C-alpha positions in Angstrom: -10.7 27.7 -8.7 -11.8 24.9 -10.7 -8.5 25.1 -12.5 -6.5 24.9 -9.0 -8.8 21.6 -8.7 -7.7 20.1 -12.0 -3.8 20.7 -11.7 -4.5 19.2 -7.2 -5.8 16.3 -9.0 -3.0 15.9 -11.5 -0.9 16.3 -8.8 -2.0 13.7 -7.1 -2.3 11.9 -9.9 1.3 12.0 -10.8 2.6 11.2 -7.2 0.2 8.2 -7.5 2.1 6.9 -10.6 5.2 7.8 -8.9 4.0 5.8 -5.9 3.1 3.1 -8.1 6.2 2.7 -9.7 8.3 2.7 -6.4 6.1 -0.3 -5.2 5.7 -2.2 -8.8 9.4 -1.7 -9.5 10.3 -2.8 -5.8 8.5 -6.2 -6.4 10.2 -6.6 -9.9 13.6 -6.3 -8.5 13.3 -8.3 -5.8 11.2 -10.9 -7.3 14.3 -10.8 -9.8 17.3 -10.7 -6.9 16.3 -12.6 -3.8 12.1 -13.0 -3.9 13.0 -14.4 0.4 13.2 -10.2 0.8 9.3 -10.7 0.0 9.0 -12.5 3.4 10.3 -10.1 5.8 8.6 -8.0 8.0 11.0 -4.6 7.5 10.5 -4.5 4.0 6.7 -4.1 5.0 7.3 -0.8 7.2 9.8 0.5 4.9 7.3 0.6 1.6 4.8 1.6 4.1 6.8 4.4 4.8 7.3 5.1 1.8 3.8 4.8 0.7 3.0 7.5 3.7 5.7 10.3 2.4 4.5 10.1 -0.7 0.7 10.6 0.7 2.0 13.7 2.8 4.4 15.1 -0.2 1.4 15.1 -2.4 -1.3 16.9 0.0 1.6 19.1 0.6 1.9 19.6 -3.3 -1.9 20.3 -3.1 -1.7 22.5 -0.9 0.7 24.3 -2.3 -1.3 25.4 -5.5 -4.3 26.3 -3.6 -2.3 28.8 -2.4 -1.0 27.6 1.2 -5.2 27.0 2.0 -6.7 23.2 1.7 -10.0 22.2 3.0 -9.7 18.6 4.9 -11.8 17.5 2.1 -9.1 18.6 -0.7 -6.6 17.4 1.2 -8.2 13.6 1.7 -9.2 13.0 -1.9 -5.5 14.4 -2.7 -3.9 11.5 -0.6 -6.3 8.8 -1.4 -5.9 9.6 -5.3 -2.3 9.2 -4.9 -2.7 5.5 -2.8 -5.8 4.2 -4.9 -3.2 4.8 -7.9 -0.1 3.9 -6.3 -1.5 0.6 -4.7 -3.9 -0.5 -7.8 -0.2 -0.3 -10.1 1.6 -2.3 -7.3 -1.3 -4.9 -7.1 -1.0 -5.1 -11.4 2.5 -5.9 -11.0 1.6 -8.6 -8.2 -0.6 -10.2 -10.2 1.0 -10.4 -13.5 3.5 -11.8 -11.6 2.6 -14.0 -9.2 -0.6 -15.4 -11.1 0.5 -15.0 -14.9 3.9 -14.8 -15.7 5.3 -17.4 -12.6 2.6 -18.7 -10.4 5.5 -21.4 -8.7 7.2 -18.2 -7.2 3.7 -17.7 -5.7 4.2 -21.3 -4.3 7.4 -21.2 -3.2 6.6 -18.0 -1.3 3.4 -19.2 0.6 5.8 -22.1 1.9 8.7 -20.2 2.8 6.1 -17.7 5.1 4.5 -21.2 6.4 7.9 -21.9 7.7 8.6 -19.0 9.0 5.1 -18.8 10.8 5.9 -22.0 12.4 8.6 -21.0 13.9 7.3 -17.8 15.3 4.4 -19.9 16.6 6.8 -22.4 18.5 8.9 -19.8 19.8 5.8 -18.1 21.3 5.2 -21.5 23.3 1.7 -22.2 21.2 0.5 -25.4 21.6 1.0 -28.0 19.0 -2.3 -28.4 17.8 -3.0 -24.5 17.1 0.1 -24.2 15.3 -0.9 -27.2 13.1 -4.4 -25.8 13.0 -3.0 -22.2 11.5 -0.9 -24.0 9.1 -3.2 -26.3 8.0 -5.4 -23.3 6.6 -2.8 -21.4 5.2 -2.1 -24.2 3.4 -5.1 -24.3 1.8 -4.7 -20.4 1.0 -3.1 -18.8 -1.7 -2.2 -15.4 -0.8 -1.0 -14.3 -4.3 -4.2 -15.6 -6.2 -6.3 -12.7 -8.2 -8.8 -12.6 -5.8 -6.6 -12.6 -2.7 -4.4 -9.8 -3.9 -7.0 -7.8 -5.1 -8.9 -8.4 -1.5 -6.1 -7.2 -0.4 -5.5 -3.8 -2.2 -9.4 -3.3 -0.8 -7.9 -3.7 2.7 -4.8 -1.6 2.1 -6.5 0.8 0.4 -8.7 1.3 4.5 -5.5 0.8 6.2 -3.9 4.2 4.3 -7.3 5.9 4.0 -7.4 6.0 8.3 -3.6 7.8 7.8 -5.1 9.8 5.3 -7.6 10.9 7.5 -4.8 12.1 10.2 -2.9 13.7 7.3 -5.6 15.7 6.0 -6.7 16.7 9.5 -3.2 17.9 9.9 -2.1 19.5 6.5 -5.6 21.5 6.4 -5.7 25.2 6.5 -8.9 27.1 5.7 -9.0 30.3 4.2 -10.0 32.8 6.4 -11.4 34.7 3.1 -13.7 32.3 2.7 -14.9 32.4 5.8 -16.2 35.6 6.3 
């Protein structure tokens, strides 16, 4: 049983590394070829679905290793390890690119996000004073700073964990032999 636990954790780590590679490589390629894509909402949805999918696969593989039975705790742990590692690698890549290698790219992205926000608020008919306040607040913030990326990691991990709880609830299957 203990060997199976080690094997499920190793599997979760491997899926986390795969997720991190996908997210990090995606960020790097977008940075190199078309940084404008980082401002697109649909990219976030695609990456979210990929992350959730890999988390589900990690839990399913762990369940398979455990002989088709997995407790809620084991399922959530498998999912959480995968997400924690994958998102951490993604944040490290983001910090390397936008803090260490090319801080000007962060400034450029921030300016583009401000433009998009202004256009969106205007299209919603937001009063000019409210738009100016929102823009002033955004201009005083560097979304790509180390501290903000680290904070984003914590919030993302919490957000993904909510889905992890649902995945664990759906995937759990108790071994009837242990319930006697």
